[in-house]
C-alpha positions as a Markdown table, in Angstrom:
| # | Residue | x | y | z |
|---|---|---|---|---|
| 1 | Met | -34.4 | -52.7 | -15.9 |
| 2 | Asn | -33.0 | -54.1 | -12.6 |
| 3 | Ile | -33.9 | -51.6 | -9.6 |
| 4 | Thr | -30.2 | -52.0 | -8.6 |
| 5 | Leu | -28.9 | -50.7 | -12.0 |
| 6 | Ile | -31.5 | -47.6 | -11.6 |
| 7 | Thr | -30.4 | -46.8 | -8.3 |
| 8 | Leu | -26.9 | -46.9 | -9.5 |
| 9 | Phe | -27.6 | -44.5 | -12.5 |
| 10 | Ala | -29.6 | -42.2 | -10.4 |
| 11 | Ser | -26.7 | -42.1 | -8.0 |
| 12 | Ile | -24.2 | -41.4 | -10.5 |
| 13 | Ala | -26.2 | -38.6 | -12.0 |
| 14 | Leu | -26.7 | -36.8 | -8.7 |
| 15 | Leu | -22.7 | -37.0 | -8.3 |
| 16 | Val | -22.1 | -35.5 | -11.5 |
| 17 | Ala | -24.7 | -32.8 | -11.1 |
| 18 | Pro | -23.1 | -29.3 | -10.6 |
| 19 | Ala | -21.9 | -28.6 | -7.1 |
| 20 | His | -22.8 | -25.1 | -7.3 |
| 21 | Ala | -26.4 | -25.3 | -8.5 |
| 22 | Glu | -27.7 | -23.8 | -5.0 |
| 23 | Glu | -26.0 | -21.6 | -2.6 |
| 24 | Asn | -25.4 | -23.3 | 0.7 |
| 25 | Pro | -25.6 | -20.6 | 3.4 |
| 26 | Ala | -22.5 | -22.4 | 5.5 |
| 27 | Val | -20.3 | -22.0 | 2.5 |
| 28 | Val | -21.4 | -18.6 | 2.2 |
| 29 | Asp | -20.7 | -17.7 | 5.7 |
| 30 | Ala | -17.4 | -19.2 | 5.8 |
| 31 | Ile | -16.4 | -17.5 | 2.6 |
| 32 | Ser | -17.7 | -14.2 | 4.1 |
| 33 | Gly | -16.0 | -14.7 | 7.5 |
| 34 | Tyr | -12.5 | -15.3 | 5.9 |
| 35 | Met | -12.9 | -12.3 | 3.4 |
| 36 | Asp | -13.9 | -10.0 | 6.3 |
| 37 | Phe | -10.7 | -10.6 | 8.2 |
| 38 | Ala | -8.0 | -11.7 | 5.4 |
| 39 | Glu | -5.4 | -9.0 | 5.3 |
| 40 | Tyr | -4.4 | -7.9 | 2.0 |
| 41 | Ser | -1.4 | -9.9 | 0.7 |
| 42 | Ser | -1.6 | -12.3 | 3.8 |
| 43 | Ser | -1.9 | -15.0 | 1.5 |
| 44 | Leu | 0.9 | -13.9 | -1.2 |
| 45 | Ile | 4.5 | -14.0 | -1.2 |
| 46 | Trp | 7.2 | -12.6 | -3.9 |
| 47 | Pro | 10.2 | -14.6 | -4.7 |
| 48 | Glu | 12.4 | -11.5 | -3.6 |
| 49 | Gln | 10.9 | -11.7 | 0.1 |
| 50 | Ile | 12.4 | -15.2 | 0.6 |
| 51 | Pro | 16.3 | -15.2 | 1.3 |
| 52 | Lys | 18.2 | -18.0 | -0.5 |
| 53 | Glu | 19.0 | -19.9 | 2.7 |
| 54 | Glu | 15.1 | -19.7 | 4.0 |
| 55 | Trp | 14.0 | -21.7 | 0.7 |
| 56 | Lys | 15.3 | -24.9 | 2.4 |
| 57 | Lys | 12.9 | -24.4 | 5.3 |
| 58 | Val | 9.7 | -23.8 | 2.9 |
| 59 | Phe | 7.6 | -26.6 | 1.8 |
| 60 | Ile | 7.5 | -26.0 | -1.9 |
| 61 | Val | 4.2 | -27.2 | -4.0 |
| 62 | Asp | 4.1 | -27.1 | -7.6 |
| 63 | Ala | 0.3 | -27.0 | -8.2 |
| 64 | Arg | 0.7 | -27.6 | -12.0 |
| 65 | Asp | -0.3 | -31.0 | -13.8 |
| 66 | Ala | 2.4 | -33.7 | -13.9 |
| 67 | Ala | 3.6 | -33.1 | -17.2 |
| 68 | Gln | 4.6 | -29.8 | -16.5 |
| 69 | Tyr | 6.1 | -30.7 | -13.2 |
| 70 | Ala | 8.1 | -33.4 | -15.0 |
| 71 | Lys | 9.3 | -30.8 | -17.6 |
| 72 | Glu | 10.3 | -28.2 | -15.2 |
| 73 | His | 9.8 | -27.4 | -11.4 |
| 74 | Ile | 11.3 | -25.4 | -8.5 |
| 75 | Pro | 14.0 | -27.7 | -7.0 |
| 76 | Gly | 12.6 | -29.3 | -4.1 |
| 77 | Ala | 9.0 | -28.9 | -5.0 |
| 78 | Val | 6.4 | -31.6 | -4.5 |
| 79 | Asn | 3.8 | -32.0 | -7.1 |
| 80 | Ile | 0.2 | -31.5 | -5.9 |
| 81 | Glu | -2.2 | -30.5 | -8.6 |
| 82 | Trp | -4.1 | -27.3 | -7.7 |
| 83 | Arg | -7.6 | -29.5 | -8.0 |
| 84 | Gln | -6.1 | -31.9 | -5.4 |
| 85 | Ala | -4.8 | -29.5 | -3.0 |
| 86 | Val | -7.8 | -29.8 | -0.6 |
| 87 | Ala | -8.0 | -33.5 | -1.0 |
| 88 | Arg | -4.5 | -33.8 | -0.2 |
| 89 | Arg | -4.1 | -31.4 | 2.4 |
| 90 | Ala | -3.0 | -33.9 | 5.1 |
| 91 | Glu | 0.4 | -33.8 | 3.1 |
| 92 | Leu | 1.0 | -30.2 | 3.8 |
| 93 | Pro | 3.0 | -29.3 | 7.0 |
| 94 | Lys | 1.1 | -27.1 | 9.4 |
| 95 | Asp | 4.3 | -26.0 | 11.3 |
| 96 | Arg | 6.0 | -24.1 | 8.5 |
| 97 | Met | 5.5 | -22.0 | 5.5 |
| 98 | Val | 3.8 | -23.7 | 2.5 |
| 99 | Val | 4.3 | -21.9 | -1.0 |
| 100 | Met | 2.2 | -22.8 | -3.7 |
| 101 | Tyr | 2.9 | -22.0 | -7.4 |
| 102 | Cys | 1.5 | -22.7 | -11.0 |
| 103 | Asn | 2.9 | -21.1 | -14.1 |
| 104 | Ser | 1.4 | -17.5 | -13.2 |
| 105 | Gly | -0.2 | -17.7 | -9.8 |
| 106 | Ser | -3.8 | -17.7 | -10.8 |
| 107 | Leu | -4.6 | -21.6 | -10.3 |
| 108 | Ser | -2.5 | -22.0 | -7.2 |
| 109 | Ala | -4.4 | -18.9 | -5.7 |
| 110 | Gln | -7.5 | -21.0 | -6.1 |
| 111 | Ala | -6.1 | -23.7 | -4.2 |
| 112 | Val | -4.7 | -21.6 | -1.6 |
| 113 | Phe | -8.0 | -20.0 | -1.1 |
| 114 | Gly | -9.4 | -23.1 | -0.3 |
| 115 | Leu | -6.9 | -24.4 | 2.2 |
| 116 | Arg | -7.1 | -21.0 | 3.8 |
| 117 | Leu | -10.8 | -21.4 | 4.1 |
| 118 | Leu | -10.1 | -24.7 | 6.0 |
| 119 | Gly | -7.5 | -23.0 | 8.5 |
| 120 | Tyr | -4.3 | -23.3 | 6.7 |
| 121 | Asp | -3.0 | -19.9 | 7.5 |
| 122 | Asn | 0.6 | -21.0 | 6.7 |
| 123 | Val | 0.0 | -21.7 | 3.1 |
| 124 | Lys | 0.7 | -18.6 | 0.6 |
| 125 | Val | 0.7 | -18.2 | -3.3 |
| 126 | Leu | 4.1 | -17.4 | -5.2 |
| 127 | Gln | 3.3 | -14.4 | -6.8 |
| 128 | Asp | 3.8 | -14.7 | -10.4 |
| 129 | Gly | 4.3 | -18.2 | -10.2 |
| 130 | Ile | 7.2 | -20.2 | -11.6 |
| 131 | Glu | 7.4 | -17.9 | -14.5 |
| 132 | Gly | 7.9 | -14.7 | -12.1 |
| 133 | Trp | 10.4 | -16.7 | -10.2 |
| 134 | Lys | 12.6 | -17.4 | -13.0 |
| 135 | Ala | 12.5 | -14.1 | -14.2 |
| 136 | Lys | 13.5 | -12.7 | -11.1 |
| 137 | Gly | 16.4 | -14.8 | -10.5 |
| 138 | Gly | 15.1 | -17.9 | -8.6 |
| 139 | Phe | 16.4 | -18.6 | -5.3 |
| 140 | Glu | 18.6 | -15.6 | -5.9 |
| 141 | Ala | 15.9 | -13.1 | -6.0 |
| 142 | His | 16.0 | -11.6 | -2.8 |
| 143 | Ala | 19.7 | -11.0 | -3.3 |
| 144 | Arg | 19.0 | -9.4 | -6.7 |
| 145 | Ala | 15.9 | -7.5 | -5.5 |
| 146 | Ser | 16.6 | -3.6 | -6.1 |
| 147 | Arg | 14.1 | -2.5 | -3.7 |
| 148 | Pro | 12.3 | -4.2 | -0.6 |
| 149 | Ala | 9.6 | -6.8 | -1.1 |
| 150 | Gly | 6.3 | -6.2 | -0.3 |
| 151 | His | 4.8 | -4.4 | -3.3 |
């Protein structure tokens, strides 16, 4: 077999090998450092914490796949699938709040965690995702809240 093909196949094999096979001390230090100083709920926001008029100032990211986004999304949201959030971070503003959501908040939380490790302190997870947002009244959640937000 041609040496170029062997090199190509070897390179591809290395690229598809699990990235988590060995601990990387720098990564462990970065995660530990972040977790040592992260305040509880600093990366979370509930729908009722955002008054209707404030939603216009929020950069909203639907972190679900394109098919789910096409079917339904929060008005004004852009679609950046959660797996692409770090790769597409240059699309996120740093000068205003960024709220990411998925269906329930679990996948968008992973994206937000990665972004916050990279210094995007303005990025928050919409607690309970689009389903919670709809159940609490959408843009009207703040006005409909029966008690102060912050849980």
